[in-house]
HTML snippet that shows the backbone in 3Dmol.js (N, CA, C, O; Angstrom):
<script src="https://3Dmol.org/build/3Dmol-min.js"></script>
<div id="view" style="width:600px;height:400px;position:relative"></div>
<script>
const pdb = `
ATOM      1  N   MET A   1     -36.814  18.702  -9.135  1.00  0.00           N
ATOM      2  CA  MET A   1     -35.995  18.864 -10.374  1.00  0.00           C
ATOM      3  C   MET A   1     -34.551  19.220 -10.067  1.00  0.00           C
ATOM      4  O   MET A   1     -33.677  18.869 -10.858  1.00  0.00           O
ATOM      5  N   GLY A   2     -34.248  19.898  -8.962  1.00  0.00           N
ATOM      6  CA  GLY A   2     -32.954  20.204  -8.598  1.00  0.00           C
ATOM      7  C   GLY A   2     -32.203  19.054  -7.909  1.00  0.00           C
ATOM      8  O   GLY A   2     -30.976  19.103  -7.823  1.00  0.00           O
ATOM      9  N   PHE A   3     -32.893  18.039  -7.424  1.00  0.00           N
ATOM     10  CA  PHE A   3     -32.295  16.956  -6.679  1.00  0.00           C
ATOM     11  C   PHE A   3     -31.631  15.981  -7.629  1.00  0.00           C
ATOM     12  O   PHE A   3     -30.585  15.429  -7.287  1.00  0.00           O
ATOM     13  N   ARG A   4     -32.183  15.744  -8.796  1.00  0.00           N
ATOM     14  CA  ARG A   4     -31.671  14.794  -9.709  1.00  0.00           C
ATOM     15  C   ARG A   4     -30.248  15.169 -10.220  1.00  0.00           C
ATOM     16  O   ARG A   4     -29.392  14.285 -10.212  1.00  0.00           O
ATOM     17  N   PRO A   5     -29.949  16.358 -10.642  1.00  0.00           N
ATOM     18  CA  PRO A   5     -28.656  16.761 -11.047  1.00  0.00           C
ATOM     19  C   PRO A   5     -27.594  16.621  -9.849  1.00  0.00           C
ATOM     20  O   PRO A   5     -26.453  16.196 -10.033  1.00  0.00           O
ATOM     21  N   PHE A   6     -28.059  16.996  -8.692  1.00  0.00           N
ATOM     22  CA  PHE A   6     -27.224  16.884  -7.513  1.00  0.00           C
ATOM     23  C   PHE A   6     -26.819  15.404  -7.274  1.00  0.00           C
ATOM     24  O   PHE A   6     -25.659  15.103  -6.990  1.00  0.00           O
ATOM     25  N   LEU A   7     -27.794  14.512  -7.397  1.00  0.00           N
ATOM     26  CA  LEU A   7     -27.563  13.082  -7.157  1.00  0.00           C
ATOM     27  C   LEU A   7     -26.687  12.532  -8.270  1.00  0.00           C
ATOM     28  O   LEU A   7     -25.866  11.657  -7.998  1.00  0.00           O
ATOM     29  N   ALA A   8     -26.813  12.992  -9.502  1.00  0.00           N
ATOM     30  CA  ALA A   8     -25.928  12.542 -10.628  1.00  0.00           C
ATOM     31  C   ALA A   8     -24.532  12.997 -10.376  1.00  0.00           C
ATOM     32  O   ALA A   8     -23.598  12.223 -10.582  1.00  0.00           O
ATOM     33  N   ALA A   9     -24.331  14.243  -9.930  1.00  0.00           N
ATOM     34  CA  ALA A   9     -23.013  14.822  -9.679  1.00  0.00           C
ATOM     35  C   ALA A   9     -22.340  14.036  -8.504  1.00  0.00           C
ATOM     36  O   ALA A   9     -21.149  13.733  -8.562  1.00  0.00           O
ATOM     37  N   LEU A  10     -23.095  13.731  -7.489  1.00  0.00           N
ATOM     38  CA  LEU A  10     -22.564  13.077  -6.370  1.00  0.00           C
ATOM     39  C   LEU A  10     -22.095  11.697  -6.704  1.00  0.00           C
ATOM     40  O   LEU A  10     -21.023  11.284  -6.262  1.00  0.00           O
ATOM     41  N   SER A  11     -22.881  10.957  -7.486  1.00  0.00           N
ATOM     42  CA  SER A  11     -22.498   9.588  -7.897  1.00  0.00           C
ATOM     43  C   SER A  11     -21.257   9.608  -8.734  1.00  0.00           C
ATOM     44  O   SER A  11     -20.391   8.743  -8.607  1.00  0.00           O
ATOM     45  N   VAL A  12     -21.166  10.620  -9.613  1.00  0.00           N
ATOM     46  CA  VAL A  12     -19.909  10.660 -10.427  1.00  0.00           C
ATOM     47  C   VAL A  12     -18.731  10.996  -9.594  1.00  0.00           C
ATOM     48  O   VAL A  12     -17.654  10.459  -9.850  1.00  0.00           O
ATOM     49  N   ALA A  13     -18.849  11.862  -8.590  1.00  0.00           N
ATOM     50  CA  ALA A  13     -17.724  12.171  -7.663  1.00  0.00           C
ATOM     51  C   ALA A  13     -17.337  10.913  -6.853  1.00  0.00           C
ATOM     52  O   ALA A  13     -16.150  10.667  -6.640  1.00  0.00           O
ATOM     53  N   VAL A  14     -18.299  10.137  -6.414  1.00  0.00           N
ATOM     54  CA  VAL A  14     -17.999   8.917  -5.652  1.00  0.00           C
ATOM     55  C   VAL A  14     -17.232   7.926  -6.521  1.00  0.00           C
ATOM     56  O   VAL A  14     -16.236   7.349  -6.084  1.00  0.00           O
ATOM     57  N   LEU A  15     -17.692   7.733  -7.733  1.00  0.00           N
ATOM     58  CA  LEU A  15     -17.075   6.819  -8.687  1.00  0.00           C
ATOM     59  C   LEU A  15     -15.623   7.235  -9.050  1.00  0.00           C
ATOM     60  O   LEU A  15     -14.733   6.394  -9.176  1.00  0.00           O
ATOM     61  N   MET A  16     -15.422   8.546  -9.211  1.00  0.00           N
ATOM     62  CA  MET A  16     -14.054   8.993  -9.530  1.00  0.00           C
ATOM     63  C   MET A  16     -13.162   8.842  -8.312  1.00  0.00           C
ATOM     64  O   MET A  16     -11.974   8.566  -8.476  1.00  0.00           O
ATOM     65  N   GLY A  17     -13.680   9.012  -7.075  1.00  0.00           N
ATOM     66  CA  GLY A  17     -12.856   8.863  -5.923  1.00  0.00           C
ATOM     67  C   GLY A  17     -12.514   7.359  -5.732  1.00  0.00           C
ATOM     68  O   GLY A  17     -11.405   7.011  -5.325  1.00  0.00           O
ATOM     69  N   ALA A  18     -13.500   6.482  -6.040  1.00  0.00           N
ATOM     70  CA  ALA A  18     -13.181   5.074  -5.891  1.00  0.00           C
ATOM     71  C   ALA A  18     -12.178   4.601  -6.893  1.00  0.00           C
ATOM     72  O   ALA A  18     -11.369   3.719  -6.605  1.00  0.00           O
ATOM     73  N   ALA A  19     -12.222   5.178  -8.073  1.00  0.00           N
ATOM     74  CA  ALA A  19     -11.224   4.761  -9.112  1.00  0.00           C
ATOM     75  C   ALA A  19      -9.782   5.301  -8.789  1.00  0.00           C
ATOM     76  O   ALA A  19      -8.785   4.670  -9.138  1.00  0.00           O
ATOM     77  N   ALA A  20      -9.716   6.410  -8.156  1.00  0.00           N
ATOM     78  CA  ALA A  20      -8.410   6.990  -7.836  1.00  0.00           C
ATOM     79  C   ALA A  20      -7.797   6.327  -6.612  1.00  0.00           C
ATOM     80  O   ALA A  20      -6.581   6.417  -6.438  1.00  0.00           O
ATOM     81  N   ALA A  21      -8.530   5.698  -5.797  1.00  0.00           N
ATOM     82  CA  ALA A  21      -8.044   5.125  -4.521  1.00  0.00           C
ATOM     83  C   ALA A  21      -6.950   4.096  -4.782  1.00  0.00           C
ATOM     84  O   ALA A  21      -5.907   4.183  -4.135  1.00  0.00           O
ATOM     85  N   PRO A  22      -7.121   3.074  -5.735  1.00  0.00           N
ATOM     86  CA  PRO A  22      -6.024   2.120  -5.912  1.00  0.00           C
ATOM     87  C   PRO A  22      -4.700   2.722  -6.421  1.00  0.00           C
ATOM     88  O   PRO A  22      -3.613   2.236  -6.111  1.00  0.00           O
ATOM     89  N   VAL A  23      -4.841   3.821  -7.230  1.00  0.00           N
ATOM     90  CA  VAL A  23      -3.599   4.443  -7.690  1.00  0.00           C
ATOM     91  C   VAL A  23      -2.811   4.985  -6.577  1.00  0.00           C
ATOM     92  O   VAL A  23      -1.600   4.774  -6.514  1.00  0.00           O
ATOM     93  N   SER A  24      -3.451   5.684  -5.683  1.00  0.00           N
ATOM     94  CA  SER A  24      -2.715   6.337  -4.565  1.00  0.00           C
ATOM     95  C   SER A  24      -2.214   5.187  -3.579  1.00  0.00           C
ATOM     96  O   SER A  24      -1.169   5.359  -2.952  1.00  0.00           O
ATOM     97  N   ALA A  25      -2.905   4.099  -3.452  1.00  0.00           N
ATOM     98  CA  ALA A  25      -2.502   3.070  -2.539  1.00  0.00           C
ATOM     99  C   ALA A  25      -1.319   2.270  -3.127  1.00  0.00           C
ATOM    100  O   ALA A  25      -0.571   1.630  -2.388  1.00  0.00           O
ATOM    101  N   ALA A  26      -1.157   2.315  -4.497  1.00  0.00           N
ATOM    102  CA  ALA A  26      -0.063   1.551  -5.080  1.00  0.00           C
ATOM    103  C   ALA A  26       1.266   2.265  -4.826  1.00  0.00           C
ATOM    104  O   ALA A  26       2.288   1.579  -4.800  1.00  0.00           O
ATOM    105  N   THR A  27       1.332   3.530  -4.645  1.00  0.00           N
ATOM    106  CA  THR A  27       2.574   4.285  -4.478  1.00  0.00           C
ATOM    107  C   THR A  27       2.407   5.217  -3.248  1.00  0.00           C
ATOM    108  O   THR A  27       2.248   6.429  -3.395  1.00  0.00           O
ATOM    109  N   PRO A  28       2.450   4.612  -2.012  1.00  0.00           N
ATOM    110  CA  PRO A  28       2.351   5.492  -0.831  1.00  0.00           C
ATOM    111  C   PRO A  28       3.642   6.203  -0.416  1.00  0.00           C
ATOM    112  O   PRO A  28       3.640   7.073   0.455  1.00  0.00           O
ATOM    113  N   CYS A  29       4.702   5.824  -1.038  1.00  0.00           N
ATOM    114  CA  CYS A  29       6.004   6.396  -0.565  1.00  0.00           C
ATOM    115  C   CYS A  29       6.272   7.767  -1.213  1.00  0.00           C
ATOM    116  O   CYS A  29       6.025   8.013  -2.393  1.00  0.00           O
ATOM    117  N   ARG A  30       6.780   8.603  -0.365  1.00  0.00           N
ATOM    118  CA  ARG A  30       7.107  10.002  -0.866  1.00  0.00           C
ATOM    119  C   ARG A  30       8.502  10.361  -0.399  1.00  0.00           C
ATOM    120  O   ARG A  30       9.002   9.861   0.608  1.00  0.00           O
ATOM    121  N   ASP A  31       9.114  11.255  -1.176  1.00  0.00           N
ATOM    122  CA  ASP A  31      10.456  11.699  -0.783  1.00  0.00           C
ATOM    123  C   ASP A  31      10.409  12.917   0.070  1.00  0.00           C
ATOM    124  O   ASP A  31       9.309  13.297   0.471  1.00  0.00           O
ATOM    125  N   ALA A  32      11.447  13.544   0.376  1.00  0.00           N
ATOM    126  CA  ALA A  32      11.519  14.617   1.440  1.00  0.00           C
ATOM    127  C   ALA A  32      10.769  15.846   0.881  1.00  0.00           C
ATOM    128  O   ALA A  32      10.384  16.703   1.676  1.00  0.00           O
ATOM    129  N   LYS A  33      10.545  15.976  -0.417  1.00  0.00           N
ATOM    130  CA  LYS A  33       9.839  17.098  -1.003  1.00  0.00           C
ATOM    131  C   LYS A  33       8.355  16.931  -1.091  1.00  0.00           C
ATOM    132  O   LYS A  33       7.594  17.845  -1.410  1.00  0.00           O
ATOM    133  N   GLY A  34       7.944  15.576  -0.757  1.00  0.00           N
ATOM    134  CA  GLY A  34       6.496  15.257  -0.888  1.00  0.00           C
ATOM    135  C   GLY A  34       6.138  14.632  -2.201  1.00  0.00           C
ATOM    136  O   GLY A  34       4.968  14.302  -2.397  1.00  0.00           O
ATOM    137  N   LYS A  35       7.066  14.442  -3.122  1.00  0.00           N
ATOM    138  CA  LYS A  35       6.701  13.848  -4.380  1.00  0.00           C
ATOM    139  C   LYS A  35       6.631  12.331  -4.266  1.00  0.00           C
ATOM    140  O   LYS A  35       7.354  11.750  -3.458  1.00  0.00           O
ATOM    141  N   PHE A  36       5.782  11.674  -5.052  1.00  0.00           N
ATOM    142  CA  PHE A  36       5.694  10.264  -5.050  1.00  0.00           C
ATOM    143  C   PHE A  36       6.869   9.600  -5.709  1.00  0.00           C
ATOM    144  O   PHE A  36       7.318  10.017  -6.777  1.00  0.00           O
ATOM    145  N   ILE A  37       7.394   8.511  -5.040  1.00  0.00           N
ATOM    146  CA  ILE A  37       8.442   7.733  -5.525  1.00  0.00           C
ATOM    147  C   ILE A  37       8.146   6.323  -5.453  1.00  0.00           C
ATOM    148  O   ILE A  37       7.147   5.987  -4.816  1.00  0.00           O
ATOM    149  N   THR A  38       8.886   5.417  -6.028  1.00  0.00           N
ATOM    150  CA  THR A  38       8.640   3.975  -5.776  1.00  0.00           C
ATOM    151  C   THR A  38       9.249   3.607  -4.441  1.00  0.00           C
ATOM    152  O   THR A  38      10.312   4.088  -4.049  1.00  0.00           O
ATOM    153  N   CYS A  39       8.526   2.732  -3.760  1.00  0.00           N
ATOM    154  CA  CYS A  39       9.023   2.324  -2.422  1.00  0.00           C
ATOM    155  C   CYS A  39      10.220   1.400  -2.501  1.00  0.00           C
ATOM    156  O   CYS A  39      10.295   0.518  -3.356  1.00  0.00           O
ATOM    157  N   PRO A  40      11.172   1.625  -1.576  1.00  0.00           N
ATOM    158  CA  PRO A  40      12.289   0.625  -1.546  1.00  0.00           C
ATOM    159  C   PRO A  40      11.849  -0.734  -1.146  1.00  0.00           C
ATOM    160  O   PRO A  40      10.988  -0.896  -0.281  1.00  0.00           O
ATOM    161  N   LYS A  41      12.443  -1.735  -1.779  1.00  0.00           N
ATOM    162  CA  LYS A  41      12.055  -3.097  -1.432  1.00  0.00           C
ATOM    163  C   LYS A  41      12.674  -3.520  -0.089  1.00  0.00           C
ATOM    164  O   LYS A  41      13.821  -3.189   0.212  1.00  0.00           O
ATOM    165  N   PRO A  42      11.889  -4.258   0.708  1.00  0.00           N
ATOM    166  CA  PRO A  42      12.437  -4.672   2.035  1.00  0.00           C
ATOM    167  C   PRO A  42      13.594  -5.591   1.890  1.00  0.00           C
ATOM    168  O   PRO A  42      13.580  -6.435   0.993  1.00  0.00           O
ATOM    169  N   LYS A  43      14.593  -5.487   2.707  1.00  0.00           N
ATOM    170  CA  LYS A  43      15.741  -6.332   2.713  1.00  0.00           C
ATOM    171  C   LYS A  43      15.386  -7.740   3.226  1.00  0.00           C
ATOM    172  O   LYS A  43      14.553  -7.879   4.122  1.00  0.00           O
ATOM    173  N   PRO A  44      15.986  -8.730   2.684  1.00  0.00           N
ATOM    174  CA  PRO A  44      15.593 -10.050   3.230  1.00  0.00           C
ATOM    175  C   PRO A  44      16.149 -10.244   4.668  1.00  0.00           C
ATOM    176  O   PRO A  44      17.164  -9.675   5.070  1.00  0.00           O
ATOM    177  N   GLU A  45      15.415 -11.074   5.386  1.00  0.00           N
ATOM    178  CA  GLU A  45      15.681 -11.271   6.766  1.00  0.00           C
ATOM    179  C   GLU A  45      16.886 -12.219   6.816  1.00  0.00           C
ATOM    180  O   GLU A  45      16.963 -13.182   6.054  1.00  0.00           O
ATOM    181  N   LYS A  46      17.841 -11.925   7.743  1.00  0.00           N
ATOM    182  CA  LYS A  46      19.024 -12.858   7.896  1.00  0.00           C
ATOM    183  C   LYS A  46      18.911 -13.462   9.261  1.00  0.00           C
ATOM    184  O   LYS A  46      18.867 -12.749  10.264  1.00  0.00           O
ATOM    185  N   CYS A  47      18.864 -14.728   9.310  1.00  0.00           N
ATOM    186  CA  CYS A  47      18.696 -15.470  10.543  1.00  0.00           C
ATOM    187  C   CYS A  47      20.052 -16.004  11.028  1.00  0.00           C
ATOM    188  O   CYS A  47      20.883 -16.443  10.234  1.00  0.00           O
ATOM    189  N   ARG A  48      20.239 -15.958  12.262  1.00  0.00           N
ATOM    190  CA  ARG A  48      21.483 -16.492  12.847  1.00  0.00           C
ATOM    191  C   ARG A  48      21.163 -17.521  13.953  1.00  0.00           C
ATOM    192  O   ARG A  48      20.113 -17.445  14.592  1.00  0.00           O
ATOM    193  N   ASP A  49      22.073 -18.474  14.167  1.00  0.00           N
ATOM    194  CA  ASP A  49      21.900 -19.428  15.256  1.00  0.00           C
ATOM    195  C   ASP A  49      22.472 -18.901  16.535  1.00  0.00           C
ATOM    196  O   ASP A  49      22.872 -17.739  16.607  1.00  0.00           O
ATOM    197  N   ALA A  50      22.520 -19.743  17.563  1.00  0.00           N
ATOM    198  CA  ALA A  50      22.954 -19.322  18.889  1.00  0.00           C
ATOM    199  C   ALA A  50      24.425 -18.973  18.881  1.00  0.00           C
ATOM    200  O   ALA A  50      24.851 -18.221  19.758  1.00  0.00           O
ATOM    201  N   LYS A  51      25.241 -19.466  17.946  1.00  0.00           N
ATOM    202  CA  LYS A  51      26.657 -19.162  17.897  1.00  0.00           C
ATOM    203  C   LYS A  51      26.882 -17.941  17.074  1.00  0.00           C
ATOM    204  O   LYS A  51      28.002 -17.434  17.017  1.00  0.00           O
ATOM    205  N   GLY A  52      25.843 -17.440  16.424  1.00  0.00           N
ATOM    206  CA  GLY A  52      26.006 -16.213  15.644  1.00  0.00           C
ATOM    207  C   GLY A  52      26.246 -16.455  14.129  1.00  0.00           C
ATOM    208  O   GLY A  52      26.415 -15.514  13.354  1.00  0.00           O
ATOM    209  N   LYS A  53      26.254 -17.768  13.733  1.00  0.00           N
ATOM    210  CA  LYS A  53      26.436 -18.097  12.330  1.00  0.00           C
ATOM    211  C   LYS A  53      25.103 -17.870  11.562  1.00  0.00           C
ATOM    212  O   LYS A  53      24.040 -18.007  12.168  1.00  0.00           O
ATOM    213  N   PHE A  54      25.125 -17.535  10.274  1.00  0.00           N
ATOM    214  CA  PHE A  54      23.966 -17.423   9.443  1.00  0.00           C
ATOM    215  C   PHE A  54      23.359 -18.844   9.208  1.00  0.00           C
ATOM    216  O   PHE A  54      24.073 -19.803   8.915  1.00  0.00           O
ATOM    217  N   THR A  55      22.072 -18.922   9.346  1.00  0.00           N
ATOM    218  CA  THR A  55      21.410 -20.193   9.107  1.00  0.00           C
ATOM    219  C   THR A  55      20.156 -19.862   8.194  1.00  0.00           C
ATOM    220  O   THR A  55      19.841 -18.703   7.923  1.00  0.00           O
ATOM    221  N   LYS A  56      19.489 -20.940   7.756  1.00  0.00           N
ATOM    222  CA  LYS A  56      18.273 -20.812   6.925  1.00  0.00           C
ATOM    223  C   LYS A  56      17.175 -20.402   7.822  1.00  0.00           C
ATOM    224  O   LYS A  56      16.954 -21.016   8.866  1.00  0.00           O
ATOM    225  N   CYS A  57      16.466 -19.359   7.437  1.00  0.00           N
ATOM    226  CA  CYS A  57      15.332 -18.879   8.328  1.00  0.00           C
ATOM    227  C   CYS A  57      14.197 -19.892   8.318  1.00  0.00           C
ATOM    228  O   CYS A  57      13.946 -20.496   7.275  1.00  0.00           O
ATOM    229  N   PRO A  58      13.500 -20.105   9.426  1.00  0.00           N
ATOM    230  CA  PRO A  58      12.357 -21.015   9.501  1.00  0.00           C
ATOM    231  C   PRO A  58      11.169 -20.359   8.752  1.00  0.00           C
ATOM    232  O   PRO A  58      11.083 -19.138   8.625  1.00  0.00           O
ATOM    233  N   PRO A  59      10.260 -21.229   8.264  1.00  0.00           N
ATOM    234  CA  PRO A  59       9.044 -20.621   7.581  1.00  0.00           C
ATOM    235  C   PRO A  59       8.204 -19.940   8.602  1.00  0.00           C
ATOM    236  O   PRO A  59       8.203 -20.344   9.765  1.00  0.00           O
ATOM    237  N   PRO A  60       7.474 -18.904   8.210  1.00  0.00           N
ATOM    238  CA  PRO A  60       6.595 -18.185   9.097  1.00  0.00           C
ATOM    239  C   PRO A  60       5.459 -19.085   9.637  1.00  0.00           C
ATOM    240  O   PRO A  60       4.941 -19.964   8.947  1.00  0.00           O
ATOM    241  N   ALA A  61       5.119 -18.829  10.852  1.00  0.00           N
ATOM    242  CA  ALA A  61       4.045 -19.626  11.482  1.00  0.00           C
ATOM    243  C   ALA A  61       2.709 -19.359  10.871  1.00  0.00           C
ATOM    244  O   ALA A  61       2.391 -18.212  10.559  1.00  0.00           O
ATOM    245  N   ALA A  62       1.911 -20.390  10.690  1.00  0.00           N
ATOM    246  CA  ALA A  62       0.578 -20.281  10.120  1.00  0.00           C
ATOM    247  C   ALA A  62      -0.298 -19.661  11.129  1.00  0.00           C
ATOM    248  O   ALA A  62      -0.229 -20.031  12.301  1.00  0.00           O
ATOM    249  N   THR A  63      -1.185 -18.668  10.721  1.00  0.00           N
ATOM    250  CA  THR A  63      -2.058 -17.998  11.602  1.00  0.00           C
ATOM    251  C   THR A  63      -3.525 -18.305  11.149  1.00  0.00           C
ATOM    252  O   THR A  63      -4.020 -17.748  10.169  1.00  0.00           O
ATOM    253  N   HIS A  64      -4.154 -19.167  11.868  1.00  0.00           N
ATOM    254  CA  HIS A  64      -5.599 -19.586  11.553  1.00  0.00           C
ATOM    255  C   HIS A  64      -6.406 -19.359  12.748  1.00  0.00           C
ATOM    256  O   HIS A  64      -7.609 -19.623  12.740  1.00  0.00           O
TER     257      HIS A  64
END
`;
const viewer = $3Dmol.createViewer("view");
viewer.addModel(pdb, "pdb");
viewer.setStyle({}, {cartoon: {color: "spectrum"}});
viewer.zoomTo();
viewer.render();
</script>
């Protein structure tokens, strides 16, 4: 009789933990005080040729 409420509480805790995981994964960036902030967007890559002039970057290599 004591096992069934324990099992119900455990399943509720697991479900709540699974629902909270995507929220924390969406905003992993924190400031110096530890508060969550939006992550800065990565700067675009700037490619240069052998002479040092800017060129169009080649497409990324396919990985299969």
